[in-house]
Phi, psi and omega in degrees: 000154177295154175285164176318133178303145175257344181287173182240031182297124176110339188270122178282114178060055181306327185296317188290320179304306180300342180276348179255337186234158168258110187240138180210162179237142178229148179280145174279178177293151180316314187286002177246359189284343174301313187265328187256121177291308180182162170270149172233130188242133179223134180225143184213147177210095187256137179281333182226144178305145175223135173250122178263162180225136179227132169268110179310141170277165176285055183228145170277143174241146168249118187238117171271124183210148179232114178251095192294328191285334190280336180078004176280152170295155176291154184208163170240144179215149173270126176254113173284170182307132182270128181274344178244170174306129171267132182239121176232124180263130176246141174206158184060224184245155179184177185205135174226136169238110195240151171251116181253106179292149172292145173309112178100358184264352185276330193302320173302342174274343180218062190291349190284350183214155178292142180295339175297338178292344184254356189295132179071011179238154178235115189236141170307144193291331179292343181273353178238323188255152189283328181261132180299142183273130188280076192297310182293320175302328184269323186268327183297321187296143178285319173284126184302324181301329179293316179295318174302314186298319188288324177293317173307308180304313183296317181291328179288331179286340177283350169050066179288131178283149176291132185230098185304324176298319179288332173301314182295313175309308173301315180297326184285319175303310184301321178298313177298319180293331185257334182259102187289348181276350182273092192241352188226136176304318179296323174291323171298319177296312182304314186291342185258356174082021190249155164276157175304320176299316178303313179300320183292314176307309182306311176300312179299322179287318193251327178261316176119335174230171182279168181293320175306307177308321177293314184297320179291324180295313174303320181290319181299317179297323180298308180291325170299312183298323183286324181296334183269346189243346180218107180284348179259019185302141174269101185293324179297313182294318181294316181302316180296316179297323178278005178084018177271149183291334175199174184290329179293330177299311176300315183293326176302308177301323182284324176291313179294336179271313186273333180093004172209157179288159179296330183292324180303306179296317180302319180295317181289000000 
């Protein structure tokens, strides 16, 4: 499996986020890399509140977090795939240690229910996972190597069983992510020798959202990345490249997801 991505796809105004928090990605243990994309670690100490915005990926996350200014105890939660723009207000001091599962990779850790059961929901980890989450062991260490080691130990203790269907789902989503010519659900199903209905069931069970949603979400990620990196982007050309019928269609999807048109982000 590939190393942690270096791009910032999905993060709205990534430069602004990184100016407020200490953000990094770490690889999991070799035995976990089939199902886990990477760990993401964030620490902050802010004189004033800051609000971050992220367009979620088609991934489940396991998130350990401590918000010192809230006065609440640290906790761990399973965050299913977010269907809307995710907004998080950060203030004071805090720490987050997250596990980003590959799309389709979470099911082996919680095989009792389809991943669609968690979509759009955030639940305490003990409501989903069989082994209690070691919140202090993950969040307390000063050294981030110790935090990564605690995450490795916990996930390995969950003992995910190999699942060929999960591997198939992961491969399909990766194909959608990397092959920009893959724009239609029926085309994806046909190339895999599946009916559209069988493909839908596979995605509901192992990914958590339908294949059409995944195709559209990766288009928005691409458009967001271009909006923030290229102020001279040709939006009509990009719309055609992403498989949209016209620029207006791309603009509508982008605006409804991000809350601002692509030209506004490019200008900023």
